[in-house]
N, C-alpha and C positions, 0 to 999 in steps of 0.2 A: 504494500500500500504506500502511495506517495502522498504526503501531506505538505501543503505549501500555503504561505501567507502572501497576500497582496495588499498593498497600500495604494488606494485609488481615490479619485475624486467622487465617483458615484458608482452605483451598482451596475450600470450599463457598461462602464469601462471594465469593471471587475469580471463580468460575464464574458466579455470579449477576450480578455487575457486568459481566463480559465479555460475556455473552450479551445483557444489556440494552443496553449501549453499542455493542458492535461487531457483534452478531448471531451467529447459530448457526454461521456459516462461519469464525469466528475460530479461530485456533490458538494454543496456548501455546508460546512460543519458549523461555522459561527461567523458573526459579523459584529463589529463594534465601532463607535466613532472615537477618533483620536485627534490630538492636535499635533501639528508638525511644523517645524521651522520657527522663525521669529527669534527675538532676543530676550532671553530669560522668561520665556513664555508669553512675551508681549508680541502682538502682531502675528501670533501663530495661526496657521491655516487649519481649518477643520477638514479632516480626511476620513476615509472609511477603510478600516482594516478587515479584510475578508479572508477567512481560512477555508481552503477547499481540499478535498481528498479524492483520490481515485485508486481503485484496485487494479494494479498493473499486472495481475496474474490471473485474470478471470478466464480467459479462453476456455480450455477444456474443463477446468474446475467449475466455472460458471455454468457451462452447459450441463455438467453432471448435477450441480446444485438444482438447476431448473427441472431437469428430468426427475430428480428425487422428489421435489416438491409436487410436481404434477402426478407422479406415481402415488404419493401419499393421498392426494386429493381423490384420485380415482379409487384407491383402495378403501378410503373412509366413506365415500359418498355414492359410489356407483352401484345402483340397484336396478334390476330389471324385473318388474312385476313382483316386487318385494323380496327377490332373491339376491343375496349378496354375491357379486362376482368376485371370485378369488383370482387374483392376478397370477397366472402361471409362471410369469417371469419374475416372481417376487425375490427369489434367491439372487438373480442377476442384479436386480435393483438394490438389494441389501448389500451385496458385495461392492457395487459401484458407490453406494452411500458410504460404506466403511472406508474405501480407498479415498473418498473425498475428505473424510474426517482426518485420515492420516496426513493427507496433503495439507489440510487446514491446520493441523497441529504443528507441522514443520514451519508453516508460514507464520504461525502465531509466535513461535520461538524467534523467528527472524524479526518480527515486529517488536518483541520485547527488547531485543538488542538495539533496535532503533530508538533513539531518544529525540522526540520532536522538540523543536525550539519553542520555549515559552508557551506551550499549549498543552493543557491537560485533556482536551476534548477527544484526542485520538484514543486515549485509554478507555474512555466511555464508549466510543464506537466499537472497539474490539471486545469490550465486555458484553455489549448488546449482541454482537455477532456470535459470541460464545454461548450466550443464553439461547439464542435462536437455534443454534446447532444442537444443543442439548435437548431442546423441546422437540425438534424434528426426530431425533433419535428415539425419544420416548414414545412418540406417536407411531413410529415404525414398529417398535417392539410390542406395543399394545395391539396394533392391528394384526401383527403376525400371530401373537398369542391367541387372539380372539378368533381369527379366521382359520388358521392352519390347524388348530386343535379340533375343528369340527370336520366331520366327514361330508362328502358330497351329498349324501342322502339327508343328513341333518339340515344342511343349508337349503336343500330343496323343500323340506317340510316347513322350514322357517318362511320361505317364500310363499307358501300356501297359507300363511297367517295362522298357523297352528300354535297354540300356547306351549311354552317350554316344558310344562309338566306333561302334556299330552305327547310331545315329541320324545321326551325321555322314556315314557311308557312304551311307545311304539318301537324305539330303538332297542330297548331291553328285550322285548318280545322277539324282535327280528334276530338279534344275536343268539338267542336260545334255539332258533330253528336251524337244524342241520340237514340240509338237503341241497340239491344242485340248482335250485331256482336262483334267479338274480335277486338283488336287494329290492329292486322295484317291484318284482312279483310278490315277494314276501310282504312288503309293506302294504301293497294293495290288498292282499288277503287279510292282513291284520286289521286294517281300517274297516274293511267290509264286515268283519266279525264284531267290531266294536259298535257298529250301528244297529240298533234294535228298532224294528218297525212295530208300532202298536197293533196288537191283535184285536183290540176292543173296537166294536162297532159303535158309532155314535148314535145312540138311541135313548129313549126316555128323556131325562133332563140332562142337558149338556151346558156346562158353565165355562166361559172363557174369562181368564184373569190375566193381569199383566200390567206393566208400567204404562205411563202415558206415551202416546205417539208411536206405538208399535203396530197399529192397524187393527185393533180388536173389532171395532164396529164394521169396518169393511170386510174383515175375515168372517164375521158372523153372518153378514149378508151373503157372502159367497157360499157358506155352508147351507144357508136357508135355500138359496137358489139351486144348489146341487141336489138337496134332498127333495125339494118341492117340484122342480122342473125336470130333473133327470131321473131320480129314483122314484118319483111319483108318491112321495110320502106326505102325510098331513103334518104340517110344521106350524109351530107357534113361536112368536118372538116376544121376549120380555127384556126390558132394559132398566137398570137402576142407575145408569149414567145420566143423572140430572144435573151434574156439576158443569159439564162442558157445554158451552153454547153451541146449539145446532145439532148436538149428537142425537137427541130424541127425534127431531124432525128428519134427520138423515135416515134413521132406521125406519121411521114411519113411512117415508117415501118408498123405501125398498119393499116394505110389507104391503103397501097399496098396489105396487106394480105386480107383485107376485100373488096378490090376493090371499094373504095369510093373516090370521089374527095377531094383534099386537097390543101389548100392555106396558104401561109405564108404572114403575114401582117406586114409592117414596119412603115407605116404612116397612118394617118386617111383617106386619099384619097384612099389608098390601101384597107382599110376596106370596104368602099362603093363599090369599084369595085369587091371585093371578094364575098360580099353578093349578089350583082346583078348577078354574074356569077353562083351562086348556087340557083337561083330563082326557079328552078324546083324541088328542094329537099323538102321532107316532113319535115325534121329536119336539122337545121344547128347548129352544136355544136362549140362553140368558147372557146378555151383555152387561159387564160390570164397569164400574168407574176405575179409571187408571189411577193407581196409587203408588207412592214412593215405597220401594221395598225397604227403605231405611226407617220409615215411620211405622213403628210397631202398633201405635194406636189406630191408625187408619187400616192396617192389615187386620187387626182384631175386629174392627167394625165391619169390614168386608166379610170376614169369616162368619159373623153372626147372621148375615143375610144368607150365605151359602148353606149354613147348617139348617135353615128353615126348609130348604128344598130336598134335603136328604138324598144326595146323589154322590156316587163315586166317580162320575164322569166329569172330571175337572181338568181343563187343559191350560197350561201356562203358555201365553202368546209372547214371543220375544223376537225382536228383529235381528236379522243376520248382520246388520250394520253396527250392532252393539260392540263397543270396545271390549277387548279381552279382560281388562281389569274390572269392568263393570258387570260382566256376565256372572261372576261368582257372587257379587253383592245382590244382584237381582234374583238369581236362582235360589240362593239360600234364604233371602228375605221372604220369598213366597212359599217356602216349604211348610210354613205354618198352616197353609190352606189345603195341604195334603193333595196336591195335584198329581194325577197319574199319567199324564201325557204332555207332550210339548208340540206346539205348532210354531214353526219358524217362518217369519214373514220377510218380505222385501228382498228376495233373492235377486230381483232384477235391478236392485240399487247398489250392488256390490260387485267387484271384479274378482275377489277371492272368496272362497267358501269354507275356509278352515274353521270359521266361527260355528258352523253347524256341529262339527265334532267337539269343539270346545264346550258348547252348550250341553250336548248330550252327555259328555263325560262328567260335567259338573252337576247336572241335574240327576243323573243316574235313572232317567226315565226314557221310555221309548218315544219315537217321533210319530205323530199322528198325520199331520199334513204340512205341506210347504206352500207358500203363496209366491207367485212369480210376476205379479203386475196388479193393475188397478181394475181390470175388467171383471165385472160381476155377471155370472158366476164362474166364468171360464178359468181365471188365473189362480186356481187352487188345485192341488193334486196330491196323490199319495205316491211317493217315490220309493223304489226299492233300494236296498242297501248298496247294491252294485251301482245304480245310477248316482247315488249321493257320493259314493267313493270317487267316481269319475269327475264329479264336480270339484271335490276337495283337492284332488291331485292335478287339476287343471286340464284334464283330458276332454272336458266338455264345458259348455257355458250355457247360461240361461238365455241370454240375448246379446 
């Protein structure tokens, strides 16, 4: 590194001399105003003292530095559909980076021998460069430890948005299987066996519960359409969702279109009356108010309504777009309602389907239906474990 001082009249003059003598890559380290000339400080002229520096050994080392930085950026941020790309040339980059460090250490020794004239800024510059070098080294080590310690299959499953606990369970099972199949075939078989399809037929009284915004009302309308229009069953609709503006009218509109009886429930006594009034129906579908799974008081209130209908056919409705960290909170919060099945909605609003397996593993309940759009009653279906496995592993998509 070359460090040089210039005493000039103004900054334009300084920039001209710096570019001429040190080149366009030079940087200004410091500048200060000084007085020069005159007699005993009298009539002295105000001048500008500018200190500039340039790395005269950048060539190959600079290119290596840039390559290393770009490689780190790619390694840390490059994702394709959620799957971390492991750089196959990492060893080459690491060795190049180490050689750069060695070159840097030698140059640092040379700089230590060099004593700049009346300027302590060069020491600060070198200290900052050393800190940057150390930080880059730590980033490389962390990236290598995190990525290279995982197998290709683990990274693939991470890209499918599977929770780390679920991935660990799958990998443990896969390693215990001793046959000639590939890892992909083993994992596909394991996931397929982890998915349980509900054997229960939705009849008598069916209750849908779940947090706000997961699509319970639209789902119950789809079920009503499926049973009434396709399976030709007599269906009744009941809602206790009187909190949300427009929810009652939305469901009433669906009921009028499908020509099925509809009741709104405000109290627990109303619930008993509504169910008795629909005693001749093959299926009674009950829509509930969306509640926070963290509010035990609201969950207890909801349970009091459900206990009045005396049914074991309770389904938790949860969206496939729910964050992995929130799935456990929701699933466990609603366990107080003793749901025996899961309906997963909004598969059309996500690009990865690992959340399906995350939900089923956390709930430990079978899946009844999935919904794949807004169309009533078309966009609801029963999927096989094989079909769901293909979705999870990215071999198929909803739309």
